[in-house]
TORLUMDO-709754 format. One record per residue (C-alpha): residue number from 1; x, y, z. Coordinates in steps of 0.5 Angstrom, whole numbers, plus 500, padded with zeros to 3 digits. Example, Ala and Ser with C-alpha at 12.3 -4.5 7.8 and 13.67 -1.06 7.14 Angstrom:
 kolse   x   y   z
     1 525 491 516
     2 527 498 514
% end
This chain:
 kolse   x   y   z
     1 517 493 498
     2 517 499 494
     3 520 500 486
     4 525 504 485
     5 528 510 480
     6 533 507 477
     7 538 508 470
     8 535 505 464
     9 538 504 457
    10 536 496 458
    11 531 493 452
    12 527 490 458
    13 526 495 464
    14 522 490 469
    15 526 484 471
    16 520 478 472
    17 521 472 475
    18 520 466 471
    19 513 464 475
    20 509 471 475
    21 503 470 472
    22 506 474 466
    23 513 472 465
    24 510 469 458
    25 506 473 455
    26 509 478 451
    27 504 484 450
    28 504 485 459
    29 511 485 459
    30 510 490 454
    31 505 495 457
    32 510 493 464
    33 516 496 461
    34 511 501 457
    35 509 504 465
    36 515 503 469
    37 520 508 464
    38 515 514 465
    39 517 513 471
    40 524 513 470
    41 523 519 465
    42 518 522 472
    43 523 527 477
    44 520 529 484
    45 515 535 484
    46 513 534 477
    47 506 532 476
    48 506 525 475
    49 504 523 467
    50 499 519 466
    51 500 512 464
    52 497 510 458
    53 492 504 461
    54 490 498 455
    55 482 496 457
    56 485 490 458
    57 488 494 465
    58 482 497 466
    59 477 491 466
    60 481 488 471
    61 481 494 475
    62 474 493 475
    63 474 487 477
    64 479 488 483
    65 474 493 486
    66 467 490 485
    67 470 484 488
    68 473 488 494
    69 468 492 495
    70 461 488 498
    71 468 485 502
    72 470 493 505
    73 461 495 507
    74 462 487 511
    75 471 487 514
    76 474 495 513
    77 473 500 519
    78 467 505 518
    79 474 510 519
    80 476 508 512
    81 469 507 508
    82 467 515 510
    83 475 515 507
    84 473 513 500
    85 468 517 499
    86 471 524 500
    87 477 520 494
    88 473 516 490
    89 476 511 486
    90 471 508 479
    91 470 504 478
    92 470 503 471
    93 477 506 470
    94 483 506 473
    95 485 513 477
    96 491 516 475
    97 496 519 480
    98 496 526 477
    99 488 526 479
   100 489 523 486
   101 494 528 487
   102 490 535 489
   103 485 531 494
   104 491 528 497
   105 495 534 498
   106 489 539 499
   107 487 534 505
   108 492 532 509
   109 498 534 504
   110 501 527 501
   111 502 527 493
   112 503 519 491
   113 510 520 487
   114 512 513 480
   115 516 509 480
   116 520 502 477
   117 523 497 480
   118 524 496 488
   119 527 499 493
   120 529 499 500
   121 524 499 507
   122 529 505 509
   123 527 509 502
   124 521 506 502
   125 519 511 509
   126 525 516 508
   127 520 518 503
   128 513 518 506
   129 518 523 512
   130 517 527 507
   131 510 526 505
   132 510 524 498
   133 509 515 497
   134 512 512 491
   135 507 508 489
   136 506 503 482
   137 502 504 477
   138 502 497 473
   139 496 492 473
   140 497 485 476
   141 495 480 470
   142 489 479 467
   143 490 471 469
   144 490 472 475
   145 487 479 477
   146 486 477 484
   147 493 475 486
   148 500 480 485
   149 506 477 487
   150 509 484 489
   151 505 491 490
   152 501 494 483
   153 497 499 482
   154 490 495 486
   155 494 496 493
   156 496 503 492
   157 490 506 491
   158 485 501 493
   159 490 500 499
   160 494 507 502
   161 490 512 498
   162 483 514 500
   163 488 512 507
   164 493 519 506
   165 486 523 506
   166 485 522 514
   167 489 527 517
   168 491 522 523
   169 493 516 519
   170 497 522 513
   171 502 524 520
   172 504 517 522
   173 505 516 515
   174 510 522 517
   175 513 520 524
   176 515 514 521
   177 518 516 515
   178 522 521 520
   179 525 516 525
   180 527 512 517
   181 531 516 517
   182 536 516 523
   183 534 510 524
   184 539 504 525
   185 540 497 522
   186 535 495 529
   187 531 501 529
   188 529 500 522
   189 527 493 523
   190 522 494 529
   191 519 501 524
   192 518 497 519
   193 515 492 522
   194 510 497 526
   195 509 500 520
   196 506 494 517
   197 502 491 522
   198 499 498 523
   199 500 501 515
   200 499 494 512
   201 495 489 515
   202 493 493 521
   203 486 492 524
   204 482 495 529
   205 475 492 534
   206 469 494 532
   207 463 492 534
   208 465 487 537
   209 468 484 531
   210 476 485 527
   211 475 490 522
   212 481 492 518
   213 484 499 514
   214 491 497 513
   215 493 497 506
   216 494 490 505
   217 487 487 507
   218 484 493 503
   219 487 492 497
   220 487 483 497
   221 481 480 497
   222 483 472 499
   223 486 476 504
   224 481 480 507
   225 475 475 507
   226 480 469 509
   227 483 473 515
   228 480 472 521
   229 481 464 518
   230 488 464 517
   231 491 468 523
   232 492 469 528
   233 489 476 532
   234 494 478 537
   235 491 484 542
   236 494 491 541
   237 502 492 544
   238 508 495 541
   239 513 492 543
   240 510 485 541
   241 508 489 534
   242 515 492 534
   243 518 486 535
   244 514 482 531
   245 517 479 524
   246 512 478 517
   247 513 474 511
   248 511 478 505
   249 510 473 501
   250 504 469 504
   251 499 470 507
   252 500 473 515
   253 500 468 520
   254 499 474 526
   255 496 480 526
   256 494 485 531
   257 487 489 534
   258 487 495 538
   259 482 497 541
   260 479 503 537
   261 481 508 530
   262 484 513 536
   263 488 508 540
   264 492 506 535
   265 494 514 530
   266 495 517 538
   267 499 509 540
   268 502 509 534
   269 504 517 534
   270 507 517 541
   271 512 511 540
   272 514 514 535
   273 515 521 538
   274 517 518 545
   275 523 514 542
   276 521 507 543
   277 524 506 537
   278 531 506 539
   279 537 502 541
% end
């Protein structure tokens, strides 16, 4: 689900699939390695080192955020738009995790820490239980600014960072992470499904229309614009959500619409606290 810290020492710190847009771009691969090395040397709890982004990488951020902004105004939940005012993300340059952490910790006690390779869902969520969000720092390849085969800094910051300013969303992330710490394999699958269809691809009804609050929608130009046409929208039911598998490699075919933002927060919190995720 997310990148991981791992033992270094190799020339190629980041392994890209042959179909990755940046696979044949040596400059891009070197940049990915340079940014990955930050995570490899990082120790949890320390200030996050600054990532040395190039102008071309800042240009990708600018292009994506500029394209997303009008979509956010039309298709994103009011609560998320309000949160973006508390954690404004500039258009011109990629924000640094160190800069954002001061505001995240002051608002809801979370912080973002860098990672460099894939981790399991359980590992990612266990960190959430400690109020730590494992975040990538690299950015997608410039040849495909509106596509990424893996989570990147656009997804992490535009998708997740502003939502973690909200004490309710932060607490739901923490509760799901605490449950993941002790869950068995079947329980972990249910927890992962609930996380996916809420924190990653959640929708809420507002003014008679579905509005996005999940990070996967907030950070994807194509998916945010087309989710109503491409996906079947289901009524809110956590029992069904917990048993519905997902495919992270493609556009989502099924999404769930909560009747209100508050209902979503209360229901997921109660679902975790009551142990409804257990066998």
